[in-house]
The first five atom37 places (N, CA, C, CB, O) and aatype in JSON, in Angstrom:
{
  "aatype": [12, 11, 15, 6, 9, 2, 6, 19, 6, 9, 2, 7, 9, 5, 18, 19, 1, 11, 3, 15, 9, 2, 19, 19, 11, 6, 13, 19, 7, 3, 9, 11, 9, 19, 19, 10, 5, 1, 7, 17, 19, 18, 9, 7, 1, 13, 6, 1, 16, 7, 2, 3, 4, 11, 10, 8, 2, 0, 18, 2, 9, 1, 15, 17, 7, 16, 16, 11, 7, 10, 14, 6, 10, 19, 2, 7, 0, 16, 6, 15, 16, 11, 10, 3, 11, 4, 6, 7, 19, 19, 6, 13, 3, 17, 10, 16, 19, 19, 8, 16, 9, 16, 19, 2, 15, 0, 11, 17, 16, 9, 9],
  "atom_mask": [
    [1, 1, 1, 1, 1],
    [1, 1, 1, 1, 1],
    [1, 1, 1, 1, 1],
    [1, 1, 1, 1, 1],
    [1, 1, 1, 1, 1],
    [1, 1, 1, 1, 1],
    [1, 1, 1, 1, 1],
    [1, 1, 1, 1, 1],
    [1, 1, 1, 1, 1],
    [1, 1, 1, 1, 1],
    [1, 1, 1, 1, 1],
    [1, 1, 1, 0, 1],
    [1, 1, 1, 1, 1],
    [1, 1, 1, 1, 1],
    [1, 1, 1, 1, 1],
    [1, 1, 1, 1, 1],
    [1, 1, 1, 1, 1],
    [1, 1, 1, 1, 1],
    [1, 1, 1, 1, 1],
    [1, 1, 1, 1, 1],
    [1, 1, 1, 1, 1],
    [1, 1, 1, 1, 1],
    [1, 1, 1, 1, 1],
    [1, 1, 1, 1, 1],
    [1, 1, 1, 1, 1],
    [1, 1, 1, 1, 1],
    [1, 1, 1, 1, 1],
    [1, 1, 1, 1, 1],
    [1, 1, 1, 0, 1],
    [1, 1, 1, 1, 1],
    [1, 1, 1, 1, 1],
    [1, 1, 1, 1, 1],
    [1, 1, 1, 1, 1],
    [1, 1, 1, 1, 1],
    [1, 1, 1, 1, 1],
    [1, 1, 1, 1, 1],
    [1, 1, 1, 1, 1],
    [1, 1, 1, 1, 1],
    [1, 1, 1, 0, 1],
    [1, 1, 1, 1, 1],
    [1, 1, 1, 1, 1],
    [1, 1, 1, 1, 1],
    [1, 1, 1, 1, 1],
    [1, 1, 1, 0, 1],
    [1, 1, 1, 1, 1],
    [1, 1, 1, 1, 1],
    [1, 1, 1, 1, 1],
    [1, 1, 1, 1, 1],
    [1, 1, 1, 1, 1],
    [1, 1, 1, 0, 1],
    [1, 1, 1, 1, 1],
    [1, 1, 1, 1, 1],
    [1, 1, 1, 1, 1],
    [1, 1, 1, 1, 1],
    [1, 1, 1, 1, 1],
    [1, 1, 1, 1, 1],
    [1, 1, 1, 1, 1],
    [1, 1, 1, 1, 1],
    [1, 1, 1, 1, 1],
    [1, 1, 1, 1, 1],
    [1, 1, 1, 1, 1],
    [1, 1, 1, 1, 1],
    [1, 1, 1, 1, 1],
    [1, 1, 1, 1, 1],
    [1, 1, 1, 0, 1],
    [1, 1, 1, 1, 1],
    [1, 1, 1, 1, 1],
    [1, 1, 1, 1, 1],
    [1, 1, 1, 0, 1],
    [1, 1, 1, 1, 1],
    [1, 1, 1, 1, 1],
    [1, 1, 1, 1, 1],
    [1, 1, 1, 1, 1],
    [1, 1, 1, 1, 1],
    [1, 1, 1, 1, 1],
    [1, 1, 1, 0, 1],
    [1, 1, 1, 1, 1],
    [1, 1, 1, 1, 1],
    [1, 1, 1, 1, 1],
    [1, 1, 1, 1, 1],
    [1, 1, 1, 1, 1],
    [1, 1, 1, 1, 1],
    [1, 1, 1, 1, 1],
    [1, 1, 1, 1, 1],
    [1, 1, 1, 1, 1],
    [1, 1, 1, 1, 1],
    [1, 1, 1, 1, 1],
    [1, 1, 1, 0, 1],
    [1, 1, 1, 1, 1],
    [1, 1, 1, 1, 1],
    [1, 1, 1, 1, 1],
    [1, 1, 1, 1, 1],
    [1, 1, 1, 1, 1],
    [1, 1, 1, 1, 1],
    [1, 1, 1, 1, 1],
    [1, 1, 1, 1, 1],
    [1, 1, 1, 1, 1],
    [1, 1, 1, 1, 1],
    [1, 1, 1, 1, 1],
    [1, 1, 1, 1, 1],
    [1, 1, 1, 1, 1],
    [1, 1, 1, 1, 1],
    [1, 1, 1, 1, 1],
    [1, 1, 1, 1, 1],
    [1, 1, 1, 1, 1],
    [1, 1, 1, 1, 1],
    [1, 1, 1, 1, 1],
    [1, 1, 1, 1, 1],
    [1, 1, 1, 1, 1],
    [1, 1, 1, 1, 1],
    [1, 1, 1, 1, 1]
  ],
  "atom_positions": [
    [[92.02, 82.65, 55.65], [91.42, 81.64, 56.76], [91.95, 82.83, 58.24], [92.44, 79.58, 56.7], [93.16, 83.03, 58.27]],
    [[91.32, 83.39, 59.09], [91.81, 83.88, 60.32], [91.97, 83.2, 61.58], [91.16, 84.76, 60.58], [90.91, 82.58, 61.66]],
    [[92.52, 82.97, 62.44], [93.18, 82.64, 63.95], [93.48, 83.77, 64.68], [94.52, 81.86, 63.93], [94.29, 84.66, 64.41]],
    [[92.44, 83.59, 66.01], [92.54, 84.39, 66.85], [93.27, 83.0, 68.5], [90.75, 85.34, 66.85], [92.76, 82.14, 69.22]],
    [[94.42, 83.51, 68.34], [95.11, 82.77, 69.77], [94.78, 83.64, 70.72], [96.82, 82.54, 69.86], [94.93, 84.83, 70.44]],
    [[94.2, 83.27, 72.21], [94.29, 84.04, 73.51], [94.81, 83.42, 74.75], [93.05, 84.49, 73.85], [94.76, 83.86, 75.9]],
    [[95.45, 82.06, 74.17], [96.12, 81.83, 75.24], [96.62, 80.47, 74.48], [95.27, 81.83, 76.72], [96.15, 79.73, 73.61]],
    [[97.83, 80.51, 75.26], [98.98, 79.53, 74.97], [99.62, 78.71, 76.26], [100.16, 80.38, 74.29], [99.48, 79.14, 77.4]],
    [[100.1, 77.9, 76.06], [100.47, 77.02, 76.96], [102.11, 76.68, 76.76], [99.52, 75.81, 76.82], [102.42, 76.23, 75.66]],
    [[102.86, 76.81, 77.48], [104.28, 76.56, 77.36], [104.96, 75.99, 78.62], [104.94, 77.81, 76.98], [104.87, 76.6, 79.68]],
    [[105.61, 74.9, 78.53], [106.02, 74.27, 79.7], [105.09, 74.68, 80.9], [107.47, 74.61, 79.96], [105.34, 75.54, 81.74]],
    [[103.67, 73.68, 80.79], [102.45, 73.56, 81.69], [102.17, 75.05, 82.15], [0.0, 0.0, 0.0], [101.1, 75.19, 82.74]],
    [[102.87, 76.08, 81.99], [102.07, 77.23, 82.13], [101.19, 78.02, 81.0], [102.91, 78.05, 82.61], [101.44, 78.22, 79.81]],
    [[99.83, 78.49, 81.99], [99.63, 79.02, 80.45], [99.4, 80.33, 80.78], [98.36, 78.36, 79.48], [99.07, 80.62, 81.93]],
    [[99.53, 81.15, 79.93], [99.64, 82.69, 79.23], [98.11, 83.38, 78.01], [101.33, 82.48, 78.07], [97.49, 83.01, 77.01]],
    [[98.14, 84.34, 78.81], [96.8, 84.96, 78.09], [97.6, 86.15, 77.52], [95.31, 85.45, 79.21], [98.77, 86.5, 77.72]],
    [[96.78, 86.58, 76.87], [96.77, 87.9, 75.93], [97.0, 89.04, 76.75], [95.37, 88.17, 75.14], [95.92, 89.39, 77.23]],
    [[98.25, 90.02, 77.26], [98.13, 91.24, 77.99], [96.4, 91.91, 77.5], [99.63, 92.34, 77.49], [95.51, 91.8, 78.34]],
    [[96.16, 92.4, 76.48], [94.79, 93.27, 76.23], [93.8, 92.39, 76.72], [94.43, 93.69, 74.61], [92.66, 92.86, 76.71]],
    [[93.93, 91.23, 77.14], [92.35, 90.18, 77.26], [92.24, 90.58, 79.01], [92.6, 87.76, 76.81], [91.12, 90.46, 79.5]],
    [[93.1, 90.93, 79.71], [93.16, 90.88, 80.75], [92.61, 92.74, 81.61], [94.63, 90.21, 80.81], [93.04, 93.89, 81.52]],
    [[91.55, 92.1, 82.33], [90.88, 93.71, 82.93], [91.61, 93.87, 84.07], [89.08, 93.84, 83.42], [91.19, 93.38, 85.12]],
    [[92.72, 94.53, 84.04], [92.95, 95.09, 85.52], [92.77, 96.41, 85.76], [94.21, 94.89, 86.0], [92.94, 97.35, 84.99]],
    [[92.36, 96.41, 87.09], [91.77, 97.04, 88.13], [93.32, 98.23, 88.43], [91.22, 95.71, 89.54], [94.39, 97.78, 88.85]],
    [[93.11, 99.65, 88.13], [94.08, 100.37, 88.8], [93.41, 100.64, 90.37], [94.44, 101.79, 87.89], [92.25, 100.76, 90.77]],
    [[94.62, 100.65, 90.99], [94.37, 100.8, 92.69], [94.7, 102.4, 92.59], [95.65, 99.7, 93.98], [95.71, 102.82, 92.03]],
    [[93.64, 103.32, 93.26], [93.65, 104.8, 92.86], [94.71, 105.25, 94.33], [91.71, 105.64, 92.76], [94.47, 104.76, 95.43]],
    [[95.58, 105.99, 94.16], [96.83, 106.23, 94.93], [96.81, 107.8, 95.53], [98.16, 105.95, 93.9], [97.87, 108.37, 95.82]],
    [[95.33, 108.5, 95.7], [95.38, 109.8, 95.99], [95.54, 110.43, 97.45], [0.0, 0.0, 0.0], [95.89, 109.57, 98.27]],
    [[95.45, 111.16, 97.76], [95.48, 111.9, 99.3], [94.69, 111.12, 100.1], [94.89, 113.48, 99.42], [93.65, 110.75, 99.57]],
    [[94.91, 110.7, 101.45], [93.86, 110.51, 102.24], [93.31, 111.23, 102.82], [93.97, 109.92, 102.87], [94.09, 112.08, 103.23]],
    [[92.04, 111.46, 103.22], [91.62, 112.76, 103.12], [90.01, 112.21, 104.63], [91.14, 113.33, 100.88], [89.49, 111.09, 104.59]],
    [[89.76, 112.85, 105.29], [88.53, 112.93, 106.48], [87.78, 113.44, 105.34], [88.64, 114.04, 108.11], [88.47, 114.05, 104.52]],
    [[86.31, 113.31, 105.06], [85.46, 114.39, 104.51], [84.31, 114.38, 105.1], [85.25, 114.35, 103.16], [83.79, 113.3, 105.39]],
    [[83.68, 115.62, 105.39], [82.76, 115.66, 106.03], [81.55, 116.0, 104.99], [83.04, 116.52, 107.12], [81.8, 116.54, 103.92]],
    [[80.39, 115.68, 105.35], [79.9, 115.71, 103.94], [78.28, 116.21, 104.61], [80.08, 113.92, 102.89], [78.12, 115.65, 105.69]],
    [[76.95, 117.2, 104.19], [76.41, 117.31, 104.8], [75.27, 116.49, 105.3], [76.4, 118.06, 104.55], [75.02, 115.45, 104.69]],
    [[74.45, 116.86, 106.44], [73.73, 115.42, 107.21], [74.35, 114.75, 107.99], [73.34, 114.37, 106.43], [73.83, 113.74, 108.46]],
    [[75.96, 115.24, 108.42], [76.32, 114.58, 109.16], [77.06, 113.25, 108.99], [0.0, 0.0, 0.0], [77.32, 112.42, 109.86]],
    [[77.41, 113.23, 107.38], [78.12, 111.61, 107.09], [79.8, 112.44, 107.18], [77.57, 110.55, 104.96], [80.11, 113.6, 106.92]],
    [[80.53, 111.41, 107.59], [81.67, 111.75, 107.61], [82.48, 110.58, 107.02], [81.98, 112.18, 108.9], [82.06, 109.52, 107.47]],
    [[83.3, 110.46, 106.33], [84.25, 109.21, 105.6], [85.46, 109.79, 105.63], [83.9, 108.71, 103.97], [85.69, 110.93, 106.04]],
    [[86.29, 108.96, 105.15], [87.86, 108.31, 105.28], [88.12, 107.82, 104.27], [88.19, 107.26, 106.26], [87.42, 106.82, 104.08]],
    [[88.69, 107.99, 103.62], [89.59, 107.13, 101.94], [90.32, 108.38, 101.22], [0.0, 0.0, 0.0], [90.55, 109.56, 101.47]],
    [[90.6, 107.31, 100.02], [92.04, 108.27, 99.14], [90.69, 109.03, 97.88], [93.9, 106.65, 97.92], [89.9, 108.42, 97.16]],
    [[90.91, 110.62, 98.08], [89.97, 111.49, 97.61], [90.51, 111.63, 96.11], [89.87, 112.88, 98.5], [91.71, 111.65, 95.81]],
    [[89.43, 111.72, 95.19], [89.43, 112.13, 93.78], [88.6, 113.21, 93.29], [89.11, 111.09, 93.04], [87.38, 113.1, 93.41]],
    [[88.94, 113.91, 92.93], [87.79, 115.33, 92.61], [88.14, 115.39, 91.27], [88.04, 117.07, 93.5], [89.36, 115.39, 91.09]],
    [[87.31, 115.45, 90.07], [87.09, 116.05, 88.58], [86.09, 117.09, 88.33], [86.69, 114.99, 87.65], [85.24, 116.85, 87.47]],
    [[86.06, 118.09, 88.88], [85.49, 119.38, 88.53], [84.19, 119.41, 89.84], [0.0, 0.0, 0.0], [84.59, 119.92, 90.89]],
    [[83.17, 119.07, 89.84], [82.25, 118.92, 91.12], [82.24, 117.22, 91.32], [80.48, 119.65, 90.82], [81.62, 116.8, 92.3]],
    [[82.76, 116.47, 90.66], [82.65, 114.81, 90.73], [83.46, 114.22, 91.67], [83.04, 114.09, 89.43], [84.64, 113.99, 91.38]],
    [[82.96, 113.9, 92.93], [84.36, 113.7, 93.9], [84.27, 112.29, 94.16], [84.43, 114.61, 95.47], [83.29, 111.76, 93.63]],
    [[85.17, 111.38, 94.96], [85.17, 109.77, 94.78], [86.14, 109.58, 95.97], [85.78, 109.07, 93.12], [87.22, 110.16, 96.09]],
    [[85.66, 108.76, 96.76], [86.62, 107.83, 97.81], [86.98, 106.96, 97.45], [86.25, 107.34, 98.9], [86.32, 106.37, 96.6]],
    [[87.87, 106.58, 97.79], [88.63, 105.11, 96.86], [88.75, 104.33, 98.37], [90.71, 105.43, 95.76], [88.82, 104.82, 99.5]],
    [[88.75, 103.29, 98.05], [88.82, 102.2, 99.84], [88.89, 103.45, 101.39], [91.1, 100.9, 99.92], [89.67, 103.93, 102.21]],
    [[86.98, 103.44, 100.82], [86.67, 104.47, 101.84], [86.27, 103.59, 102.97], [85.5, 105.57, 101.41], [86.13, 102.38, 102.8]],
    [[86.03, 104.37, 104.52], [85.29, 103.91, 105.45], [84.44, 105.1, 105.75], [86.04, 103.34, 106.55], [84.72, 106.26, 105.45]],
    [[83.1, 104.59, 106.56], [82.32, 105.71, 107.38], [82.78, 105.61, 108.65], [80.75, 105.6, 107.42], [82.78, 104.56, 109.28]],
    [[83.33, 107.03, 109.2], [83.51, 107.0, 110.29], [82.29, 107.11, 111.35], [84.38, 107.8, 110.34], [81.92, 108.27, 111.55]],
    [[81.7, 106.23, 111.97], [80.4, 106.11, 112.55], [80.94, 106.98, 113.92], [79.76, 104.33, 112.78], [80.31, 108.02, 114.13]],
    [[81.99, 106.67, 114.82], [82.19, 107.1, 116.01], [83.35, 107.65, 115.98], [82.05, 106.24, 116.93], [84.32, 106.99, 115.6]],
    [[83.5, 109.1, 116.43], [84.74, 109.37, 116.18], [86.0, 108.66, 117.27], [84.7, 110.88, 116.14], [87.02, 108.1, 116.87]],
    [[85.63, 108.84, 118.63], [86.1, 108.48, 119.67], [87.02, 109.02, 119.76], [0.0, 0.0, 0.0], [88.06, 108.38, 119.67]],
    [[87.05, 110.16, 119.93], [88.23, 111.23, 119.92], [87.98, 112.48, 121.44], [88.08, 112.21, 118.07], [86.83, 112.81, 121.74]],
    [[88.66, 112.79, 121.89], [88.49, 114.02, 123.1], [88.83, 115.36, 122.5], [89.59, 113.81, 124.49], [88.84, 116.34, 123.26]],
    [[89.01, 115.47, 121.64], [89.99, 116.55, 121.05], [89.14, 117.41, 119.48], [91.7, 115.5, 120.54], [89.29, 118.51, 118.94]],
    [[88.28, 116.22, 119.25], [87.68, 116.4, 118.06], [87.87, 115.53, 116.95], [0.0, 0.0, 0.0], [88.64, 114.57, 116.99]],
    [[87.16, 115.86, 115.94], [87.7, 115.21, 114.64], [89.45, 115.38, 114.0], [86.68, 115.86, 113.54], [90.24, 114.54, 113.56]],
    [[89.57, 116.91, 114.19], [91.09, 117.07, 113.57], [92.19, 115.87, 114.74], [91.69, 119.24, 113.76], [93.37, 115.9, 114.4]],
    [[91.94, 115.04, 115.82], [92.49, 114.41, 116.48], [92.54, 113.11, 115.67], [91.97, 114.47, 117.69], [93.61, 112.59, 115.97]],
    [[91.97, 112.43, 114.89], [92.32, 111.54, 113.45], [92.96, 111.49, 112.74], [91.85, 111.47, 112.7], [93.1, 110.5, 112.02]],
    [[93.93, 113.01, 112.62], [94.72, 112.71, 111.93], [96.07, 111.98, 111.43], [94.63, 113.24, 111.91], [96.56, 111.67, 110.34]],
    [[96.38, 111.87, 112.59], [97.49, 110.84, 113.41], [96.75, 109.8, 113.75], [98.22, 111.38, 114.82], [96.99, 109.39, 114.89]],
    [[95.53, 108.93, 112.88], [95.06, 107.89, 113.19], [94.08, 107.32, 114.25], [0.0, 0.0, 0.0], [94.22, 107.62, 115.44]],
    [[93.1, 106.53, 113.83], [92.59, 106.23, 114.86], [92.43, 105.98, 115.84], [92.41, 105.99, 114.87], [93.54, 106.1, 116.37]],
    [[91.29, 105.49, 117.0], [92.03, 105.97, 118.51], [91.72, 104.38, 118.7], [91.16, 107.44, 119.87], [91.78, 103.73, 117.65]],
    [[91.42, 103.69, 119.85], [90.81, 102.52, 120.53], [89.77, 102.67, 120.3], [90.94, 102.26, 121.8], [89.23, 101.63, 119.94]],
    [[88.79, 103.95, 120.34], [87.09, 104.08, 120.62], [86.51, 104.46, 119.26], [86.61, 105.4, 121.85], [85.33, 104.74, 119.12]],
    [[87.55, 104.44, 118.08], [86.89, 105.08, 116.75], [86.28, 104.01, 116.34], [87.83, 105.7, 115.58], [86.9, 102.98, 116.59]],
    [[85.47, 103.9, 115.91], [84.64, 102.98, 115.15], [84.18, 103.11, 113.64], [83.55, 102.92, 115.83], [83.11, 103.69, 113.47]],
    [[84.85, 102.65, 112.53], [84.82, 102.48, 111.27], [83.92, 101.18, 110.67], [86.2, 102.43, 110.95], [83.8, 99.99, 110.96]],
    [[83.42, 101.99, 109.79], [82.5, 100.59, 108.99], [82.84, 100.69, 107.72], [80.71, 100.58, 109.0], [82.57, 101.77, 107.2]],
    [[83.48, 99.68, 106.88], [84.45, 99.8, 105.7], [82.67, 99.95, 104.31], [85.96, 97.79, 105.56], [81.55, 99.45, 104.34]],
    [[83.39, 100.86, 103.35], [82.33, 100.72, 102.74], [82.92, 99.95, 101.15], [81.56, 102.24, 102.73], [83.93, 100.11, 100.47]],
    [[81.75, 99.11, 101.03], [82.17, 98.57, 99.69], [82.07, 99.35, 98.65], [81.53, 97.5, 99.33], [81.37, 100.36, 98.67]],
    [[82.69, 99.01, 97.73], [82.73, 99.88, 96.1], [83.53, 101.43, 96.54], [0.0, 0.0, 0.0], [84.32, 101.73, 97.43]],
    [[83.0, 102.05, 95.67], [83.65, 103.58, 95.76], [82.61, 104.65, 96.03], [84.4, 104.04, 94.32], [81.66, 105.01, 95.34]],
    [[83.07, 105.11, 97.35], [81.87, 106.33, 97.88], [81.79, 107.77, 97.17], [82.19, 106.77, 99.51], [82.63, 108.66, 97.24]],
    [[80.41, 107.8, 96.36], [80.62, 109.23, 95.49], [79.87, 110.19, 95.41], [80.72, 109.14, 94.3], [78.81, 109.96, 94.82]],
    [[80.03, 111.23, 95.8], [79.63, 112.58, 96.01], [79.54, 113.84, 95.38], [80.11, 112.82, 96.69], [80.35, 113.72, 94.47]],
    [[79.08, 114.95, 95.29], [79.11, 116.19, 94.43], [79.8, 117.18, 95.27], [77.65, 116.73, 93.97], [79.21, 117.44, 96.32]],
    [[80.94, 117.79, 95.06], [81.65, 119.13, 95.52], [80.86, 119.49, 96.29], [81.98, 120.23, 94.61], [81.2, 119.2, 97.43]],
    [[79.6, 120.19, 96.2], [78.48, 121.26, 96.78], [78.05, 120.49, 97.96], [77.09, 121.66, 95.69], [77.66, 121.09, 98.96]],
    [[78.1, 119.05, 97.93], [77.72, 118.59, 99.35], [78.98, 117.94, 100.9], [76.71, 117.3, 98.84], [78.92, 117.16, 101.85]],
    [[80.16, 119.12, 100.14], [81.3, 118.9, 101.17], [81.26, 120.28, 102.22], [82.91, 118.75, 100.29], [81.31, 121.47, 101.93]],
    [[81.17, 119.56, 103.67], [81.26, 120.76, 104.32], [82.73, 121.37, 104.9], [80.36, 120.58, 105.36], [82.95, 122.46, 105.44]],
    [[83.56, 120.36, 104.62], [85.19, 120.15, 104.53], [86.4, 119.26, 105.04], [85.57, 121.04, 104.89], [86.46, 118.47, 105.97]],
    [[87.23, 119.63, 104.21], [88.0, 118.03, 104.1], [89.35, 118.05, 105.33], [88.86, 117.75, 102.11], [89.92, 119.09, 105.67]],
    [[89.58, 117.06, 105.72], [91.04, 117.3, 106.35], [91.97, 115.87, 105.87], [90.9, 117.45, 108.31], [91.72, 114.67, 105.84]],
    [[93.23, 116.75, 105.51], [93.99, 115.5, 105.08], [94.84, 114.96, 106.32], [94.99, 115.84, 103.79], [95.17, 115.71, 107.23]],
    [[95.08, 113.94, 106.3], [95.7, 112.92, 107.67], [96.75, 112.39, 106.86], [94.59, 111.5, 108.44], [96.9, 112.09, 105.68]],
    [[97.6, 112.37, 108.19], [99.07, 111.8, 108.1], [98.81, 110.24, 107.54], [99.93, 111.84, 109.77], [98.58, 109.34, 108.35]],
    [[98.86, 110.01, 106.25], [99.13, 108.31, 105.38], [100.05, 107.4, 106.58], [100.44, 108.48, 103.46], [99.8, 106.36, 107.19]],
    [[100.96, 108.13, 106.58], [101.62, 107.05, 107.12], [101.1, 106.24, 108.29], [102.75, 107.49, 107.43], [101.68, 105.21, 108.62]],
    [[99.68, 106.81, 109.12], [99.31, 106.14, 110.25], [97.7, 105.95, 109.71], [99.64, 107.03, 111.76], [96.96, 106.58, 110.46]],
    [[97.25, 105.54, 109.08], [95.95, 105.09, 108.42], [96.53, 104.43, 107.29], [94.86, 106.27, 108.0], [96.29, 104.97, 106.21]],
    [[97.22, 103.41, 107.28], [97.65, 102.15, 107.12], [96.39, 100.98, 105.94], [97.82, 101.64, 108.88], [96.47, 100.37, 104.87]],
    [[95.42, 101.23, 106.93], [94.46, 100.7, 106.15], [93.61, 100.95, 105.29], [94.01, 100.36, 106.56], [92.76, 100.24, 104.74]],
    [[93.96, 102.28, 105.2], [93.13, 102.78, 103.93], [94.12, 102.34, 102.33], [92.91, 104.8, 104.16], [93.67, 102.64, 101.22]]
  ]
}
């Protein structure tokens, strides 16, 4: 006879097997502004594997709100910057990237 125990209760606290928990690891790559073809501009934690790119915890930068262009956002959003939170991971091909800008991560605490 074979039995499998997935949960146990000790002193009123339930414990479960470690391998039964699906842990989602938070990606901790560099924060970059990514300009894609057709004018799409995003900011998030950048990951690249070959030509496959991902932005984790990303925002679409709908309105820059700058007076000196997009590079002004390196040190954080301005009062006029409009950001739209992206649900899930933004995925794109490296060949669609126009350019990237690495930002000061200490100034982008929402990412």
